[in-house]
Phi, psi and omega in degrees: 000134183284130179280129181286137179284135179301144180289156178296134183294342176301322179294326178294313179298322177298323176295322181285322185289142174199162178296330183300330181297329178298313183286322180295315179294320179299317179294324177296322178296319179299317185278326189239003175095178188293341182274359183301320180299316179294319179298314181295320177299315179299318179293322180297314179293319178298316180299321178295315181295319179292328182285341185305312179300330179280334180277335185304314179299327180291321181287323186274338183256117181294338178234073184292162176295125186262154174286157173306138186303318183295326180289319178298316180295322179294316178298316178298319181295316179295318179296316180295320178298321176301311181299315181297314181298313181302315187276335170291321177298317179294319180300320177296318179297319181296310182292328178288317184286318186265334185234009174056033175275149176297141187301311182298318178298321181299317182294314181290329175297315178298319179298316179297315178298318180299315180297321179297316180294319180297316179298318180295315183288337178298333179267347181223070187296336181296337180289344179300319179294325177296317180295326176297319177294318179298317179299316179297316180295317180299310182291327175296317179296318179294322180294329178277314188284310189300307179300317180297313181298315183295317181289331175292325180290323186259323183093129184297318181295320179295319179297315181295320179299314180296320179293318185294320187260332185248338180224057184296333182297332181292334181271353181295136180286319183267086180274143178295136176082006183295328179289331174294316177301315181298314182295313182294315180298318180297314180300317182293311181297315181299313180297318183288330173297315180294322179297328182270012186308310182294323178290319180297327180296333178291332180269331184282327184085190186276334180275114189297307186295319177295319178296323179294320177298319180296315180291326179294323175299318178298320178297317180295317179298315179298323180296324178294327175296317179300313181295319180298314183287333182291333182291334184292322183292335177300319178292319182299324180297325183284350185276347179053046181276143176264119181230154178279333183227133186302329181284356176276347188303312181297318182293318179291329176293315178301318180294324181289319186275353186244160170286160180306319182295317180292317181295322177294321179296316177296318179299319179294317179298317179294321182291319178298319178297323178295315178299317180298321178297317179299312184291314182293328177294324177302311182285332177296322177297317179299320181289323184277337184284136178271339185262108182291341178290345179265020183296337179274352183303312179302323179297316178296320180294326176298316179297316179295316184296322180296319178292317179299320180299318179294314180296315182295323179297313181289337176273001179064027174284133182269166180297323180292323175299312182295315181296318181295315181296311182293323178296318178291327176296316177299318179299316179297318179294323181296328179292345176292334183300307178297330178296313180293324179294320179295317180295325177295318179295323179295318178297321180293324180294327179290000000 
């Protein structure tokens, strides 16, 4: 039997990367201070290390113990709905901030574009791998360009001066609620690592220790993206901008510090990355799902997510609120697996 070659780790990082991480990390910085990015990186690496003993049986056993099919499909559906809601909400913010489109129109416009791309890619599935590379390159470029560009516009010394004298609370090391952030982030990251066990095994290969080194490199690379994007919100806080929604702060700062042409170019890059995340997540669900009868589920979830994004925006729900709630919901559902496994073992003993 031919041994399958492990997939390129670039595709794994591309799956993890998304525009939503920019806004989520930024919002965490607003609430918990400048050290939030470092804290989240530490929790992310810790969650990966703690998950390793649980991932080892999945990597070494070609036929691991599987979760009940209905539970796996439910977990995938909730996770996919989370991704769709976050990125539809972001798409509306982007088009509204950079191109002055009405928010509701922006969301439905994004939904229409997404469906068109999905229909096209359904006939040319090989292009999905190309789009993953494009997404990785785009987000890598943004991680390098945006922090550098923003700090060049404002100046590092000026940013520190404004924080020290006008926003000293942001520089405090002991932020209120930081332990809540650590606990919630750990639960979410840990659960999602375990959920991705079978997918991670495709990148790790058959040799556990070699595969772990490969995955750890991916974790470190992803962590550098988190740190890079977290620095931008520090500058945004010093601008004293008035916004209707907290997640608009970064976008309005970019618009303020840039010329119209540059801000439009950045807006287009961010929007394309958002579209790519929506489309690639659609196909990722199809690949991970075992039940072909659920092939219409992503389409239904897109429709639900677009409506939810509009409602949540007008209700002033932030991306971090949505991500935390859905992440804890996934964590709670995931805990049902050992419960069902235990009940099955008890029945067998009888």
